[in-house]
C-alpha positions in Angstrom: -30.3 -73.8 129.1 -30.6 -70.8 126.6 -29.4 -73.0 123.7 -32.0 -75.6 124.5 -34.8 -72.9 124.5 -33.5 -71.5 121.2 -33.5 -75.0 119.7 -37.1 -75.6 120.9 -38.2 -72.2 119.5 -36.6 -73.0 116.2 -38.2 -76.5 116.1 -41.6 -74.9 116.9 -41.1 -72.3 114.1 -40.1 -75.0 111.6 -43.2 -77.0 112.6 -45.4 -73.9 112.2 -44.0 -73.3 108.7 -44.6 -76.9 107.8 -48.1 -76.7 109.0 -48.7 -73.5 107.0 -47.3 -75.2 103.9 -50.1 -77.8 104.5 -52.8 -75.1 104.7 -53.1 -74.8 108.5 -54.5 -71.3 108.9 -54.3 -71.5 112.7 -50.5 -72.1 112.4 -50.3 -69.0 110.2 -52.1 -66.9 112.7 -49.8 -68.2 115.4 -46.8 -67.4 113.3 -48.1 -63.9 112.7 -48.8 -63.3 116.4 -45.4 -64.5 117.5 -43.3 -62.8 114.8 -45.1 -59.8 113.5 -43.8 -57.3 116.1 -40.1 -58.5 115.7 -40.3 -58.2 111.9 -42.1 -54.9 112.0 -39.4 -53.5 114.3 -36.7 -54.6 111.9 -38.5 -53.0 108.9 -39.1 -49.8 110.9 -35.5 -49.6 111.8 -34.5 -49.9 108.1 -37.3 -47.9 106.5 -37.7 -45.3 109.3 -41.3 -44.9 108.5 -44.0 -46.6 110.5 -46.7 -47.0 107.8 -44.1 -48.3 105.3 -42.8 -50.8 107.9 -46.3 -51.9 108.6 -47.2 -52.3 104.9 -44.1 -54.3 104.1 -44.4 -56.6 107.1 -48.1 -57.2 106.2 -47.1 -57.8 102.6 -44.6 -60.4 103.8 -47.2 -62.3 105.7 -49.8 -62.0 102.8 -47.2 -63.4 100.4 -46.2 -66.2 102.8 -49.8 -67.3 103.0 -50.5 -66.9 99.3 -47.4 -68.9 98.4 -47.5 -71.4 101.2 -47.6 -74.4 98.9 -44.1 -73.5 97.6 -42.7 -72.7 101.0 -39.2 -74.3 101.4 -37.0 -73.3 104.3 -33.3 -73.9 103.4 -31.9 -71.9 106.4 -33.2 -71.5 109.9 -36.8 -70.6 110.1 -36.1 -67.2 111.7 -33.4 -66.6 109.0 -36.0 -67.4 106.4 -38.5 -64.8 107.7 -35.8 -62.2 108.1 -34.3 -62.9 104.7 -37.7 -62.7 103.0 -38.3 -59.3 104.8 -34.9 -58.0 103.7 -35.7 -59.0 100.1 -39.0 -57.1 100.2 -37.2 -54.0 101.7 -34.5 -54.1 99.0 -37.2 -54.5 96.3 -39.0 -51.5 97.7 -35.8 -49.4 97.6 -35.1 -50.6 94.0 -38.7 -49.8 92.9 -38.6 -46.4 94.6 -35.3 -45.6 92.8 -36.7 -46.7 89.4 -39.9 -44.7 90.0 -37.9 -41.6 91.0 -35.8 -41.8 87.9 -38.9 -42.2 85.6 -40.7 -39.3 87.3 -37.6 -37.2 86.9 -37.5 -38.1 83.2 -41.2 -37.4 82.7 -41.0 -34.2 84.8 -38.3 -32.8 82.5 -40.7 -33.0 79.6 -43.6 -31.4 81.4 -44.2 -27.7 81.7 -43.0 -26.2 84.9 -45.5 -26.8 87.7 -47.6 -29.3 85.7 -48.7 -32.3 87.8 -48.0 -35.8 86.5 -50.9 -38.1 87.1 -52.0 -41.5 86.0 -54.8 -39.8 83.9 -52.2 -37.8 81.9 -50.2 -40.9 81.2 -53.0 -43.1 79.7 -55.5 -42.5 77.0 -59.2 -42.7 77.1 -59.3 -46.2 75.7 -56.8 -47.4 78.3 -58.8 -45.8 81.1 -62.0 -47.5 79.8 -60.2 -50.9 79.6 -58.9 -50.5 83.2 -62.4 -49.5 84.4 -63.9 -52.6 82.8 -61.3 -54.9 84.3 -61.8 -53.3 87.8 -65.5 -54.3 87.7 -64.3 -57.8 88.7 -62.9 -56.6 92.0 -64.8 -56.7 95.3 -67.0 -53.5 95.7 -64.8 -51.6 98.2 -61.5 -52.5 96.4 -63.1 -51.4 93.1 -64.2 -48.1 94.6 -60.8 -47.4 96.2 -58.9 -48.4 93.1 -61.0 -46.3 90.8 -60.9 -43.2 93.1 -57.1 -43.5 93.5 -56.0 -44.5 90.0 -58.5 -42.8 87.8 -59.9 -39.9 89.9 -56.6 -39.0 91.5 -57.9 -39.1 95.1 -55.2 -39.4 97.8 -55.2 -42.2 100.4 -56.2 -39.6 103.0 -59.1 -38.3 100.8 -60.4 -41.9 100.2 -60.1 -42.7 103.9 -62.1 -39.6 104.8 -64.7 -40.3 102.1 -65.4 -43.9 103.5 -64.8 -43.0 107.1 -62.1 -45.6 107.5 -58.4 -45.7 108.3 -55.7 -44.8 105.8 -54.2 -48.2 106.4 -57.4 -49.9 105.4 -57.4 -47.9 102.1 -53.7 -48.9 101.5 -54.6 -52.5 102.1 -57.5 -52.4 99.7 -55.4 -50.6 97.1 -52.6 -53.1 97.4 -55.0 -56.0 97.1 -56.7 -54.5 94.0 -53.3 -53.8 92.4 -52.1 -57.3 93.2 -55.2 -58.8 91.5 -55.0 -56.5 88.5 -51.3 -56.4 88.1 -51.0 -59.1 85.4 -53.7 -57.3 83.4 -52.2 -53.9 83.9 -48.7 -55.1 83.0 -50.0 -56.5 79.7 -52.1 -53.4 79.0 -49.5 -50.8 79.8 -46.5 -52.5 78.3 
């Protein structure tokens, strides 16, 4: 009996993924409702930080929807979701390691007690170019991005300023960075 239920659940999940690939947003919402909690628990178990686990699980679903046309499941559907989440977690660990090594290298060149900020890393012309590019963002994303990246506000300070949750600020920041990342990569490389 249990194998039959698992087979039905797997078939339903494969069907949901196929419907998502064909732009069915209701199928996406159903997938989210049915699997978000399980994926979040796994991410939390690995990352051991609730907001990071929430962020990475949300990123997974955002990427799934954004890249739905290229969606190809070569394993089981549940294996696909868990594998995609594991890949995101590993990427987060790798990026954190790289960031820590760079900060350590930059920190060694700074005076003792000096704070390393985005503003100190980029020149006036670069700041102006980033501000111009940010004008294309939706109003809230633009404000959050500029306050965070150019005015050195923390997520908490921005959330307090706009009387919103820190998670909302993180989401807006992630969205802005995602939209601007191709431009920023070209500009800062």
